[in-house]
C-alpha positions in Angstrom: 1.1 16.3 14.4 4.0 18.2 12.9 4.7 21.9 13.0 7.9 23.8 12.6 9.0 25.9 15.5 11.0 29.1 15.3 14.3 27.3 15.7 13.5 24.6 13.2 12.5 22.2 15.9 9.6 19.9 15.0 7.3 17.8 17.1 7.0 14.3 15.8 3.9 13.5 17.8 1.4 11.4 15.8 -2.0 10.9 17.2 -3.0 7.2 17.7 -5.7 5.7 15.6 -8.1 5.6 18.6 -7.8 9.4 19.2 -11.2 11.0 19.7 -12.7 14.2 20.9 -13.7 14.0 24.6 -17.3 13.3 25.4 -17.2 15.6 28.5 -16.3 19.3 28.9 -12.9 19.2 30.6 -10.8 22.2 31.6 -7.3 22.7 33.0 -6.9 25.3 35.7 -3.5 26.9 36.3 -2.6 29.1 39.2 -0.2 31.8 38.2 2.7 32.8 40.6 1.0 30.7 43.4 -1.5 33.5 43.8 -5.2 33.4 43.3 -4.8 34.4 39.7 -6.5 31.5 37.8 -6.2 30.7 34.1 -8.7 28.2 32.8 -8.1 26.3 29.5 -11.0 24.4 27.9 -9.8 20.9 27.0 -12.8 19.6 25.1 -12.5 21.2 21.7 -9.6 19.1 20.3 -8.5 15.5 20.6 -5.0 16.6 21.8 -3.3 19.5 23.4 0.4 20.2 23.3 1.7 22.1 26.3 5.0 24.0 26.6 6.8 27.3 26.1 7.0 27.3 22.3 4.4 29.7 21.0 4.5 28.2 17.5 4.0 24.6 18.5 2.0 24.6 21.7 -1.8 24.9 22.2 -1.3 25.8 25.9 1.7 28.0 26.6 3.7 27.9 29.8 6.0 30.7 30.9 7.8 29.1 33.8 11.5 28.5 33.2 11.2 24.9 34.5 8.9 24.0 31.6 10.3 22.5 28.4 9.8 24.0 24.9 7.4 21.2 24.4 6.6 19.9 27.8 3.6 17.5 27.6 0.7 16.3 25.5 -2.8 15.6 26.7 -4.3 13.0 24.3 -7.9 11.8 24.4 -8.4 8.3 23.2 -11.4 5.9 22.7 
């Protein structure tokens, strides 16, 4: 997976050969500002999700300052 970010940063994440779409309907739930304000992200439509602050490279955007530009990858595998 390679996309150019706004500062020319590129993710050099390459999906493994055993990457697959999940066979169950998963979702990630985030609580915003430690309140009861929930944000649900479906995680069953792609084989991977890139998480972080960069709007050009990430599928799920985080806004907290402790998060990296590209913070994590959720990868489904066979």
